[in-house]
N, C-alpha and C positions, 0 to 999 in steps of 0.2 A: 484454435486456442483463443481464449477470451482475455482481453487486455483491459485493465482499468488504470487510468492515469489520474493522480491527485496532485494538486499544487498547494504548497504551504509557504507562508511567510512566517518565519520563526521570530519570536520576541528576542530582542537583543539579550545576550547572556545565556540563552537557552540552547545554543547550537549543539554543544556536546551531549546534553541530555536528549535532545531531539534525535540526533544521529544514532544514539544507542537505542532509543525506543522504536525507531522506524527502520533500522537496519535489517538485513536479511537474517539476523539472529535475534532480533528484538522481540518484544511481546506480541506485536501484531503477527509477525511471521510464525511465532510459536502457536498462537491461536489458530491461524489458518492451516498449519501443518497437521492438525488433527483430522483434516479431510484429505482423502487420497486423490482428490481431483485438483488440489492446489499444486501449482508448478513452481512457485517462487515469487519473491519480491525483490525489487531493486530500489535503492535510494540513490537519487542523483542530485547533485548540487550545482547550481548555476554559478560558475566562478566570477561572473561579472556582477552578480548581486549576492553579497555574502549571506543574506538572510532568506534566500529563495531556494526551495527544495522541491523535488518531485518524487513521488513514489510510483512504481510500475508494478502492479500485481498481475500475476499470470495464473489463469485457471483453464481447465480443459474445455469448458464451455460456459456460456452465460447461465444456462440451466444449473450447472454444477455450483456456480457462485450463488445463485438465488436460493438453491436448496440449502447450502451452507448457512446463508443468512437466516433463513427460516428456522433452522435447527439451533443456531447459536446467537440469536438476536440479543439475549440478555447479556451474555459475555461480551459481545461486540460493543453494545451500548455502554457497558460498564468500563471497558478499556478505553473507549473513545472519551468518556467523561473524565477518566483519571489522567489523561494526557492532554486535555484541551488547554491547559495553562501554558503549554510550550509554544503555541503558535497564535498569532493574532488573525491569521487568515488560513482557512482550510477550505479548499474548493475542488469539487469533482470537475475535472477538465473534460474527459471523454472516456467512453468505453467502446470497444469494437472487437469484432471477430477478426482474427488474423489467420490466414491460410497457413497451416503448419508446413506445407511444402516450400514456402518461401524461406524457411529457416534451414532446410536440409542442405548439407554441404557447405554451410557458411560458418 
């Protein structure tokens, strides 16, 4: 499984809109769901920092994610531009392959 972690600092007053946009049912997840290799997204909030959020996107593999980006770059860029006003910081933290056997039985 390929994991992508993003960090966001949300502009004050935009928390509710941000949470809707980046939730597991939001427009990002809807876009990603058109690909059968997308496994889900999770939005996490840092309770000690009210404007700090993380997203965790799960794909079957890095290749599946890169193939999706190539095929949907215009839609990806358009959605990114339409939601940019919600955060003052958007930063890719890291991406990595996770051995799926680590998740079995947990």
